N, C-alpha and C positions, 0 to 999 in steps of 0.2 A: 227068217229074218223078215219076209213081209209081214207077218203076226206082228213082231217086235213094232214096226215101223207103222204099224195100223195102230196098235196100242198108243205108243208116241202122238200122234196125230191126233186123237181123240184126246189125251191128257191134254195138249196144246188148247185144243178146244173149248175143252172144258175152264181154262186157265183165260183164255178169250172171254171165256161167259161174264165166269167173277168178274175180269175187269170192269165190261160191260155193263154192269148188272148196276140200277140204279143202286144209290150208298143211302138210304132209306132204313134200308132193315140191320146193314153194319147199326146204323147209330141209335134204333130203337135198342138191340140186342148192346150195345155198349150200355147207355142209360140203365137197363133194366139190372143187367150184372152191376155197376157201379153204385149205382142204390141198393141191392138188393146186399152187396157185400155193407155197405156203410150200416145197414140195419142190423145187421148178422154182429157188427160189436157194437156198435148202441144196446140191444138190449143184454148183453154181457159183461157191458163195460161197468155195471154197478145203478145205485139207484140213483135217478134220474134229476130227483128232489135237490141231493146234493150239488151236483152240478150247477141246477140252474141256479141255487139259493148263490152259491158262487160267482154267476156273472152277475145277476142282480145286485150282491153286495156291490159291486164296483164298479156296474152300466145301468142308465136308467133305462127299467125294464127289459136286462140284458143284451141291448143294439149299442153298438160303438155309431154315436149317432153323427159324432163330428165327419168319421171314414165314411159315413154315408154321404152326408152333407158335401163333403168332399169332392166324393167320385160322384154327384150328377153335375156339381159346378163344370169340374172336366170335359164331363161331358157335352155341355151346354155350350162351352168355351169350341169344342169343336164341331158342331154338328154348326152352330149358330154363326160366331163370332167369324173360325176359320174357314166358313164355306162347305164345307162337307156335304150340308144341306142347306141349298141355294135356290130356294122356289122347284123346280121340275126336276132339280140336277140333284143326283146323289153320288158323289163318287168322294170314298173314305179312302182311297188310294192318292186321291191326291187336293188336297187341302191347301190352302193359301198358307205358308208357311215366311217368305220371307218379311214379309208384314210383321211379322210378331217375331222375331228372334230378338234377341238385344246383341245387335249391332256397337252403340256406343251411349253416350250421356246423350250427344245431341240429338239420338231421338229417343223421347220417355218411354213409349208406346210399347218400343220392343223391350226397355228395362223391368215395365208392369207386364205383361202379357207373356214372356218367354217360360216362364216357368211353367205355366199354365195351358201351355198350346205343344201341339204334336205335328211330327212333320208328317205321320202315315195310320192309318189305323192301327197297325201290328204294333207301330210304336205308342200309341194311345192305349192297347191290349195288354201289353206288358206293363204298365205302368200302373195302372187300373187292379192287374192283379197282386203285385206288389204291395201296391195302398191298400188293399184289402188286408193282407196277411201280415205287414207292419204294421199300417195305421192301427190296426185292430189289438194288435200285443200293445203298442205306445198308448194307447186312447185307455185297455183296460189297466197300466202301468200309470198312466197319469190319474186316472178311476175319476167319477164322475159325485164320488160319496166321499166323505172323510176317514181315513184309512186308519185313524188309531180308535184302538176300540171305547167304545164309553158316550164319544161325539156326536154332539146333536146335529143334522141338518140344519142350517138356517135358509127357508126357502127366500129367502128377502135379501138375501147379499149375492154377489157375484160368488161363491162357492156352492150356490143353488145346484143342484141335480141338472137344473135345468138349462140352465146359464154356463155352466163350464164344457158343453160339447162346441159353444158359441166360442165361449173360449180356445178351443182346440185350432178352430176351425181358421179363428184370429190368427193362432200362432201358426199354423200351416201357412197363410197366406203371406205373411210377413219372412218367413225361413224362405218362402220362395222368392219374395223379391229380395230378399239377402243375395241369396246364391246369385241370379240372374243378373246381379248390379256388381259383384265384386269376383265371378268366377274370370278367370283371362280368357278370351276371347267368345267369338259369337257362340251363345249356346240356344238351345229352345229343346224342350222337357221339360217333363215333372220328375226328372230320374234324380237332381239333388236333391228335392224334395222328402225323395221317398230315402234315398241313403242315410237323409236326416231322421226320418223316423225307426229306420233301422236301426242307427247309431243312439237313438235312444234309448230305443226295445233292450238291446244289444246292454247297456248297464243293467235297466231293471230287472228286467223276465231273460237273460243271457241264452238260458235250455229252450223256453219257451220260443226264441229265436232263431233257435239251431233248425229248431222243429217246424218254424214257419220256413226259412229259407227252403229248405228241403219241399215243404207241401208247394212252393210256388213252381217248384220244377213239377208236380203232380198235377197241377191244373192244368201249365201249360200243356202237358201232355194229352190230358183229358180233352182240353181244346183240338190239338192238333190230329189228336185218335177222331173227334166228331166231324171236324169241318174235311177232314180227306181222311178216311176210315180205308179206302184201296190206292196207292200211289205207286207209279212203278219210276224207277231211275236207270239212270246208262252214267257211262263215265264220260266227261266231255271235258275239254282246256275250255277254262271260258279266263278273261282278261277281263279284270275286276279289280277294284281298289282292296289293299289288306285288312282282313277282318277287322282289326280294330282302327284304322281311320276314323271314324265317325264317331266313336267315344268320348266322350268330356268323361276322363278320368278326372281331370284338376275339381272340376263339378260335384263326380259322386266325391272324391276325397274333402271339400270343403263340407259338404253337405253332413257324410258321416261326423265330422269331428264338432262340427255343429250341433248337431244332434245329441252324440255322444257326451258334450260338457254340459248338454242342461240337462242329460241323464244324472247325471253326476253331482247339478246343482240342487235336482229334484231328492235323491237321496239324503243331503247335507243339512236340506230343510227338513225333510223326516227326522235329519237323527239316524240314519239306519246307515248300514256297513251289505255290499255284498261279498259273495262267496270270491274268491281273486281267480282262483281256478276254471271257474265256472265264466268268467268273462273273460280270460285269458282266452281258453279254447273256443269261447264264439267269435274272439275278434279274430282270430287266427285264421279259423274255418270263413269265415263271412270274408275276410280280406282275399285270401286267398281265390274261395271262389267267383266272388263279386268282382275277382280284377282288379283291383285297387294295386297291384303291383304293376301295372301297365304303365313305363316312362319310355316315351320315347320322341323323335326328331324328325322332322322330315326332310328331306334330301331332296326333293325335287322330281316333278313327273312321274309320282305314283309309289318313289321309292322313300323307307323309313329304317331309322335306325333303333329298334327295340334293347332298352336295356334289361333283362329278366335278372338277371341276379341283383344288381343292384335294388329295382322294384320288391323283387320275394324277400330281399333282407329288410326293406325298407317295412315289411306286413308285420313279421316278427318286430321290431323294433318299435312300433304303433302301437302292437299288444300290447307290452310290457308297460308303453306309456301308461296307455288308459287302466291297466290293472292297479299301478303305483295311483293314479289321479283319482280312482273311484274308490280303493280301498285307504289311501290316505294316510298312508303309514307317517309315524310320528319323529322317526330317528334322523340328526339330521344327513343331507346330502354330501357329506363329506368323507374322503378317506379317511381311514385309521384316527376318528373323532377323538380316542382314548388318551391319544399321542400330541391332541393339541388343547390349546387355553380352552379354560371352561369357560368365560366371557366370548371365546371365536365360537363355539358351540353351539351354544343357546341362539347366537343373534343369527346364525346359518340357518337360511330355510330348510325346510325338511324336505325328505324326498319327493311326499304328495307333491310339494307346493313347484317343487322342480318338477316333475314332471306334467304338471299341471303348466306351466310356465312352457314347457317343449310344447306341448301341445295347442298353447294360445298365439303361441311364435311362429308355428304353422300358417295356424289359420292365416293372424295376421299378415303375413309374408302371401301366402296366395293370393288375401285381399286386396294389398300393395301392387302386386301384378297384376290384378284385374281389373285395379283405378287406372293403371299408366295406358293399358290399352285400350278400357274405354273413355277414355282423352281423346283416345289419336282418331283420324279420321281418314277415309280413302282420297287419293289424289284423284280428282275431274281427270274423268274419262271417256274417250272415244272409241267405243269398241269399232273394231275395220269389218271390213268389208260387209258392208252395211245391213245392218242389226234391225232386228226388230223394234220398234218402239210402242211403246203400251203404257198410256201415260207419262208417271218417269221414271218406270224402268225401259232398261235395253237387254236385249237377249240377243247372241251373239255366240261367233266358234272365233276362235285362233289359236294358234299354235307358237308352246318356247315364248308365255309373257308370263310378265313378274306375279308371279297368285299375291295380292295384296293383303291375303287373311292372314299370308304371316310375314308381311313384310311392314305394316303398322309402326312396327319397334325394332330396332337395332340394337342386338345386342352384343356387348366388344368378344371378341373373339367365337362369336357365333355365325359369322355371315352368312356360312353356308344353309345355315338354318331359318335365316331370316330375311335370305333373298332366294327363293323358290322358282323353280319353272314351272307353271304348268301351260297343258294344253286340254282343249273340251270346249263346252258349252258353256259362257258366262253368263251369269245375270249381273246388272249394276245400276244403282241405283242412287244417284248423286243429296237427294233428299234424305234418303231414310240409311244413307252412309253405308249399303251394298254393295260387295264386292264379294261375288261366290262363285264357285267351278261347280255349276249342277251336275254334270256330266263328265267326268275322264273321256279322255280320246280312248284310252284302251275300252271304257265301257258301252262307248258310243260303237265303235269297231263291232265289240262281241254283240251287242243287242241288234245293231243295225236300224233302230231310231230310238228317240226319247220323245218324252212329256213335260215339260215345263211349263207351271202352272205361278202366275203373281195375281195378286191384288192384294186388296186391304178391306177394312170396316165393309162391308156391303156389298165388294162387288169381286170378281175372281173372271182369269182371261188363260185362256191357257196355247203355250207354243207349240207345236211341232218340231222335230228335230229327223232329218232321216238322213243317212250316209250311204251312197252305192257306190259300190268299189267292183275294180276287175283283177283279180289275182293273176301273173302271167306266169306260164308253166316257166319254173327254175328260177324264177326274179323275184321281185317286190310287185305291190301293187300300188297302183292308181284309184284315188276316191273322190270323190263328191261329196259335200253337205250343204245340206239345202234348208232352209227355214218355212215355216208355213204358218205365217199369221195367222191370227182370226178373222175368218172374212176377209182375207186376201189371197191374192196368186201366190204360189210358190217365189223362192226368190235363193240364187244362186251365195253359199256364206262361204263357201273357202272349195280353193280347188289343189290339190296335192301335184307332185311332179309327175311326172311321165315316166312309163315301166318298160323294161327291156325286156324279152323271153330270154330266154339263156340259150336255147338249142337254135341254132340257123337255120334256114334253107336255100340251099344251089347258093352259099355265100350271102346269104339275103337276111339280115335282122329285124325282129319284128317289135316294132314297140305302140303300146296303148297310152293315149293324153288326154288330158280334156277340153274340149272345147267347145265352145259356145255353150248351145242346150243340152251337150249329150258328150261323148267319148267320141275317139276318130284312132284310127290305125295309121301309122308311119311306116312304112319299109325302105331300107338303108341298105345300100351296096357301097364299101369301100370310101364311108364317109361322102357318098352321094344321094339322095335321097332321089327313090323310082316313082314312090306318087304317095298320097294320100288322101283317105276318103273316111266316110263315115262308116260305122258299124252295121251291119245289116241286121235289120229284124229276125227274131225267133222264125225259123223255117224257110230262113230266102237267103241267099248270097249277092257277092260283090266281088266285082275284082278292083285290088288296090295297086299300080305298078305290073308285074303279071305273076302276080297270087292271087290263086281264088278264094275266098273267106267265105265260109260257111258257118250259120249259126243254128246250134241244135238247141233250143232252152236256152239254157246262162252258158252254155259250153260254145265256145269260138273254136273253129278248126279252118288250118289253111293248107293249099293244095296246088302242087306245083312239080308237073313231070309224070303223074304217076302218085307220087309220096304224100301222103295224107295225115297231121299230127295237129294235135290238142295243144294248142298257144297260150289259151286263154280261158278262165273262169269268172262269171257276176254273179256278186253276190248283193240280193237287193234286201232292204229290209222285210221286213212279215206282214205289216202294212203300208201303205202308198197313200198319200191327200194329195199329188201332182193327176 
């Protein structure tokens, strides 16, 4: 038995050694094996010249220059315009975002920059991977050279292979501005354009797009394996927002439809027809995997209603409409056309025209809703509890206030969805028409702290937010939220109500509540207050009423007549700036 225990201890020691080892040997191994695997495929895949010639027949020097230029542009915006790299500060996790969100038409800077800005480095990286995959496929289908056999290259026209990559970049920029201007609600990120590129690629190269969809997951897995070769996990309960709350579904759908319609226009210009089965399969797979089926409404304070059944049905309907539009069947879109007068049948729109009209109607409907929302402005607001003011921004904390992100437009019959109550850290700017819940109440309670970065072109400031709480045994908790302005002292932003422990000692109840700069304890019996006093420091004790309170780290104990029980536990932020 003891030998087995000894072996287990040695095994545990070996595991700890692996977990504590530097990551670079595993990273080198990953790179070497991945490159070797790719080389094996490269050598066995057949003649290289044929594959190279195929790329060169479509792309200048075999390179998707439009995709490359767009990638560089997004990096420049993130690093220098959003301030992820600003002087001696390099903080890719906290770029300036609020100044570059498409809030309303009264704030044109946001409309022009939203599609090319990102909320974090991980947000940017995900879109760059998708851009590299779907952008390259779309650019290959678009082609830098004429696609008809025998056609000559005119280097002096806009059809020049040196000009067409620039036209591709211009089309990307135009789609980006259109999506940010017409997507309902405030948006930030390049994903709308990515979905447009995917929609375009899906029509012109459906099977390649399916392979590209899988390739994006491979690239993400390689990145995660390289950056975190070894990771440990443990079960925990986290109070965070639902997983789909921050997904701009309408932006993705609008971008996808715009790209798909552009792909259909390219097919018709070239007088070619794609294969229906391939497009339908690619559209269904892409719509399901990329979650175009998400349809939800906010119910308030972190609750949402997800209409999964309707959403998945919509994906299949969308795939059918895409196929019919792309393949352009000429038969009339009428039931039993043989039983109708010939004149009526001849004048009726074809099935392809009807499907195209349906897709265009969806695009126009989404755009109309986007126009209505972008025409609205948030109401002038004075955040409660002494918010931090930085230039035109206010950053504060409030609970159960109307979320103006959802209440800018009242929809008849959906008052619950357009009058949503929210709690948490709020960012407000009247000049930029911003009202945003930066961190929810539950998210702040889970992490204990938050950082809010505000700014504009050429400047940025970060405000810290901390939450300190006491949880009483058998009861709720009491907590305080503090704001930490840049270069200034911390200030109290919110204090919750008192919390009373479930247990009593000698018929005495114990209550903790916020008071002054800290918390205090109140001892009551039979509706009579026996004493009020501050909480002791760790390792010290104090007497309130006739009960002795002792502090052991973050635990508070109460003692009376030989009885000692734990009555409360303190939760502090991982980092404090007080």
